[in-house]
N, C-alpha and C positions, 0 to 999 in steps of 0.2 A: 721629808721626802723631796723637798725642793733642792736639797744640796746634792751636787754632783761632784765627786772627786775622782781623780784618775784611778781607774779600776785595776790597772796592771794586767798582765797576761798570765794565764795559768801555765804551769810548767809540766803538767802531767802528759801532754801530748806534743811537747816541743822538741825540736831538734835543730841545732845550728851546726851546719857542716863546715862553714867557712869562718875562721877566726880573724883573719886579716886579709885585706885586699889592697893592692897598691894603686889601682885606678878604677874609676867607675865602670861597672859592668851592667849592661842592659839586662833587665830581668822583668818577669811578669808575675802578677799575683792572681791566685784563684781562690774563691771562697765557696763553701757550701753553707748557705745561710739557714740557720735553724731558729727556733723560737727562743730568743734570749741569748744566743751565742752563735759563733760561726767557726768552722774549721778553715784555716788559712794555709795556703801552700805557696812557697816562692820557688819559681823555676827560672833558670837561666839557660843559655845555649840557644838552640833552635827547636822548632816544633818537631823536627825529625831526629834531633839528637839532644833531648832535654836533660838538664842536670838539676837534681833536687838539692836545694840549699837550705830550706827551712820549712818546718811544719809547726803551726801554732794553733791553739784554741784562743779565740779572743772573745771577750765579753761584750754583749750588746744590751745587757740588763744589769741591774745592781743586785748582787747576791744578798745584800743586807735587806733588800726589799723584794721578797719573792713574787709579789704581785706584778712587778715590772717584767717578769718573764712571760706572763700571759696577761698583758694589760687590759685586754678587752673581756676577760673572764670575771664573772662574779662568783659567789659561793655556789657550790653544787653544779659547777660546769655551765652556768647560765651566762648569757650575754650581759656585760656590765652596761647599765643604762645611765649611770651617774656621770654626766659629762665632766664635772669637776675632777672626779677621780681619774677618768680616762685622760684628760688633758695633763694632769700632773704626772701621770705615768709616762705619757708620750714625751714630755719634756726630759724626764730622767733618761729614758731610752736614747733619745737623740744626743744628749750630753755624753752619756757613756760611750755610745758608738763613735762619736767624734774623738773622744779621748783615747779610746782603744786603737783606732786607726792611726791617729797622730803618733802614739807611742810606737806602734809597729813600724811605721814609715821612718821615724827618726832612728830607730835601731838599724834599719836597713841602710839608711844613708851613712850612718857611722861605719857600717861594714863595707861601704863602697859600692852599693848597688844603686842604679838609676832605674826607677820604675815609671813607665809612662802609660801602661795599659793593665787592665784587670778585667776579670770576668767573674760573674756570680752564677752559681747553680741554685735554683729555687724549686720548691715543690709545685707551685702553681702561680699563675698570674690572673686567676679568675677575679672578676669584679665582685667584691663582697656584697654590693647592693643587689646582685642577681640571685643571692642565696636566701631562700625562705627560712630555713632552719636557723634559729638564733645561735645555737651552739656552734654549728659549722661556720656560720658567718663570723663568729668571734675568731675562729682559727684563721679564716681568710683575711680578716682585718690585721691580725698579727703577722701573717706572712707578708702582707703588703708593707706594713710598718717596718719590719726588720730589714726587708729588702731595700726600701727607700732610704732609710737612715744610713745604711752601708754605702749605697750609691752616692748619697749626698756627701758623706764624709770623704770618700775617695775623690770626688770632683772638686772638693775644696782644695785638694792638693794637685789639681790639674791632671788627674789620672783618668783617662778615658775608660769607660766601663761598658760592658754588654751583659745581658742577662740570658741565661740558658734554662730551659725547663728540664728537670731531672729525667723525665720520661723519654725525651728524645736527644739528650746531650751526647750520647755516644754516636748516634746516627748522624748528628750534625758534625761532630768531629771527624767521623769517617768520610763524609762528603767533602769537608773543607781540606782535610789532609790528603785526600785521595788514597786512603788506605782502607782495608777491610775493617769492619767493626772488631773482629777478633784480634787483628794486629794492634789496633788502638788500645783495646783492653789489656793486651800483653804488655804494651809499653807502660801503661799505668801500673799494672801489677809489678813490673820489674823495678819501677821507681821505689816501691816499698822496701826493696832490699837495702836501701840506704837509711832506713829507719833503725835506730839503735833499739835493742831489746827494752831498755829502760823507758822508751817512749810509748810502749804498748803496741798493740797490733795495728796494722795498716787497715783502718776501718773504711767502711763505705763512704763516710763523710770526707775523710782525707783523700780518698781516691777521686771523688767527684770534684773536690777543690783542686786537685792536681790536674784533672781533665780540663777544668776551666782555665787554669794557668797555661796549660799546653796550647789552648786555642788563642789565648792572649799573647802568646809568643810570636804568632804569625805577623 
């Protein structure tokens, strides 16, 4: 379990719109971070006229090691109390996240994109130490871990990041863009028209990742 190899990126939800670009184009990345993976969306253009260029699922855990998807869980949904197991799983998660982000950014550089900003949508930022229920605390610990390793990996590449809470992400976008929430939702919904049928539906995770990228375009 100590071995971390480059995980690659799944192709089930990917779409690459641009095959070749002649000069660097400023773009922004958005992520909806989940437990063990993240939806990633690349937007270029402006916040008021965004262009969808890529949609990916990136791995933040090792598929060969299912326990790294929920590293703080033990059997039967209990909190894992073995610190050695937790530490090993954390190391794998951090390694996988760094490799996934590095692979993603290298691919975008080859396509001619210049990325300086990113944003992450997460479910919660509650301090796990404040949660009494061990099972719920395990989920909070995992949320914090996958958020932090994604941020760390992006900052290693000098990409500024900010974090949004899912429950108020659209309201925040509405305020920053000076548009109604309905207009922001329509913009995000319309971006899904550029997803090919083979990439699957324009899911909630991809929409939130696109919303994060939209704010990072500002």
